[in-house]
Steps between C-alpha positions, in 0.01 A plus 500: 500500500591860442392793707492849348468812714438838341547852618499847375154581381321816597327817384678733260413792271512471124853540383651365823697188566477192707727201547357156570703218653437123511706261710496125428570224745459128518568274209646777289713258294178434302477866402629634168279798439350756730258771403221738584140480391224738583127486525266801504135479608292330239809411277697187450840456658771613243878477479690805588855384484701184551867408519688164485818381664697599188379856519265490212187714549145516370289814527143593421481758232313734731797530740801492275723796547338570839553187716820313553516149648825378659616198709739459782589131498690508829192630673251295294322830445349662192424872475263702287597865467183691378557853369265746331195322653169549348147465653457189276782334679279473803456135592596225740845384411596140545841348501533162312766230472542205273705335225414706200554866408197537283245299703407552864611237743316324777620727794332826588552761758210653700482810292581865575278789406617785279275797466586794270303815541442742224 
């Protein structure tokens, strides 16, 4: 089993920045990719960004150029730096871990709320 613990959500004005963190523990040897997904009320959960152990990344078109995902292997932690936030970025953000970069894995965090005010 893998446990994922997220932190860093909150309320920010449009144009502002937030940094999300997700720390993994447990059977981390099974993890190749870690990423962030988000779900807004009434919408499906969608990929935001993911990164694999080799450093390859995958971003949603809507966040390219504004968000940056990074990974600290020594700390088993993945970060999502979110800049130039927009009201449409408002959602519950979930950390995910699994074997593939372009498909979500079986492990999810509890979620952290990001709210961007206009």
